[in-house]
N, C-alpha and C positions, 0 to 999 in steps of 0.2 A: 743096469746103468743107463739112465736116460741122457740122451745127447740133447742139451738145450738148443743148440744151433739148428738141429734138424726139425725140432718142433716149431720154431719160428713163431709166426702169428697165426697158428692153426685155428681158424674159425673164431678169432678173438672179437669180442663185442666192440662196436664203435658207436659213439653217440656224440652229437653236438647240438648246440642251440644257436640258431641264427636269428638276428633281428634286423630291422631296417637300418639301425645305426652300427650294427656289428656283423658284417658278413663273415662267413667262415670258409676256410680252404681245406681241401683234401690234398695232402702232399704224399705221393706214394713213398713208402718207407724203403722200397728197393724195386728192382726191375721185375721181380717175379710175383709180387703180391698185388692182388686186386682187391677192390672194395666193393662189396655188394650192399647197396642201400635198400632196405626193405620196407621202411615206413616213415611217413611224415605226419606229425601230430601238431595241431594248433596249441600254442601255450595259453595259460589261463588268463592272461592280461588282454586278450583280444576284446574289442568293444562289441557290444550286443549287435548281432547281425552282420558284423564286418566281414568283408572278403579279404583274405591275405594271400598274396601270391609268392610262391617260391621259385626263384630263378637259378639256373646253373650256367656258368660261363667257363669254357675250357681255355687252356692256354694256347696262344698263337705259336709259341715256341714249339710245342708238341706237334701242332699242325704242320709246321715246316719240317720237323724231324721225320714225320711219317710220309710227307710229300704227297704225290699224286694219288696214292692209295686212298686217301680220305678227302681228296680235293672236292670241294662243294658240300661235303657233309657237315663240316664243322663251322663253315663260314658264318651261318646265322648265329651261332653261339658266341661269336666274338663281338657282335654289335650291341652297344648299350649295356643293358643289364644281363644279356644272355637270352636263353630260351626259358619259357615257363615250364616247370616240371609238374606243378600241381597248383590248384586253386582250392583253398580251404575257407569255409564260412562258419563263423561262430554260431552255435545253436542248430546247425543243419548237417554240416559235413566237416567234422573237426579232425578226422584222421583218414589217411589214405594209404593203401598198400602200394609199394613201389617195387620195381624190379630193374634196378639200375646197376650196371657193372662198370666200375671205373678203373682204368689202369694208367691214368695221366692226371696231372694237376687240374683241379677244378675248384671254382669258387661258387659258394651258395649265398644268395642274397634274398632279402625279403622286402616286399612292398606292402605296407600296412602297419598298424600299431602293434599287432600281435607278434609273438615269436613263433618260430617253427622248430620243433624238436625232430631231428633226423636220427634214425637208428639203423644199424646194419652190422656187418661183420666182415673181417678180412678173410679172403679166400686165397689160399696158396695156388700158384699157377697149375700145379699138377692135378688140382681138383676142378679145373674148368671143364665144362662139357665140350666134347669134340663135335665136329660137324654133324655126326649121326645122332647126336643127342645123348650118347652114352658117356659116362664119366671115364676118362682115359687117365689112369693113374701112372702107368709106366709101360708104354707099349714096347719098348726095346726088349724087355725081359720076356715078353710073350711071343715074339717073332723069332723062333729058333729056326735056323736054316737047316734043311735036310740034305746037304751035299755030302 
């Protein structure tokens, strides 16, 4: 008997297409789910030799919510278009591997005539790497007290 709720968004594929006229947003489905963005690819409509920039902008509300912990780190991402995630050029560098983990609202926008296709997957919180780099599934069950 499979419990659908516990499966949640276990490594579910995520994909969007952003253009200069149609930015896209990532809205976290819940507090525990993260989004791992793994690749950006230039769409077929880019002009010959054109450079297309992908920007990400995070929400100021989230910055205030997290407070001093992130003070200074997100400020640049709120100005103008945000920060440049990658630069793609038709005919030369049309696809780039990314390693971006998001747990807050973010907007992706494009500068250039081409579209940018972003792909990745949802990652449940219990599968996030711990500080030592090991996956920490459920440490409570492993730490039995010997009293």
